[in-house]
C-alpha positions, 0 to 999 in steps of 0.5 A, a space after each residue: 860593540 862591547 869593550 872586552 878586557 882580557 887578563 893574560 891577553 898575550 898567553 895562548 888562550 888570551 891571544 886567541 880571544 883577543 884576536 877573535 874579539 878584535 876581528 868582530 870590531 869589539 874594543 879590546 884591552 889586553 893586560 899582561 906582564 909581557 908584550 905580544 909577539 904579534 900585536 893585533 891591530 886595534 887592540 890596546 895592550 897594557 902591561 903590569 900587575 893585574 891588581 894595580 890595573 884592575 879597578 880602572 880596567 873593570 870599570 871600563 869594560 863590559 866583560 872581563 875574561 880572565 885567562 891566567 894559569 897558576 904556574 910559576 910565580 902566579 901559583 898560589 895567587 889566582 884565587 885571591 886575585 880572581 876574588 878581587 876581580 869578582 868584587 870589582 866586577 860585581 861593583 861595576 856590573 861587569 861580566 866576569 868570564 873565568 877560563 878554568 881547566 878540564 879537570 873541573 868537569 865530571 866524566 858523568 853526572 854521578 861521578 866526582 870531578 876529574 880534579 878529585 881523582 888521580 891527576 898526574 902530580 905535575 898538574 895536580 896543584 894547578 888543577 886544584 887551584 883553578 877548581 877552587 876558583 870555580 867552587 868559590 864562584 858557585 858557593 860564595 860569589 856576590 849575588 849580583 855578579 854575572 859570572 861564567 866559568 869555562 872549561 876547555 876540552 881535555 886536549 886543549 892547549 898550546 901543545 895542540 893548537 888544532 885548526 879553526 873549524 868554525 864549530 864547537 859544542 857547549 856542555 854543562 859540567 859533564 865533559 864532552 867527548 866525540 864519537 872516538 872518545 876524544 875531548 878536543 877543541 882548537 884555540 881558535 874555536 875555543 875563542 869563538 865560543 867565548 866571544 859568542 857567549 859575550 855577544 849573545 849570553 846564554 849562560 850566567 852564573 854557571 860552569 860550562 865546557 867547550 869541545 867538538 
């Protein structure tokens, strides 16, 4: 079994990944500022600032899953924070999986990414900040860093938790839609996809999307 560290392990995405990984018998470490509302048995919960805990955490883990969103007092800090995580992961040979946003995907192969188009003002800064992380990983990440940038479906989030189906599709940087033109994935099935990728890596130094 692997040791998996989840940055932001008490948030919506982090909680689902923590639960899925622990359920498979992995050793799971959650790092966040807040305590979990419903702790998962067997998970080690640590609280504090990421950069204070990052060196020991990254050295210990086989994979680090970064699930923070640039909202509130984290806005404007994510590229630098994730850059430091990437440096540490490259140094210790730890896999780094960054959970990004749907807006980093493209609607079609020859189209700009959604983030480059007309995004509602309330989401524009967050989308741009997360896409800056994707761009840095693709263009400037250390050559030895084993990284993956994962974009969930368009209607993914705590506002639409959905139900576990036990299935999902993986795509590249082109957004996935179902036959009805919907782009969706439940929290449980997104976590399933992420932990499946940790257990059996199929994509390295790549940007992928997850949807039904």
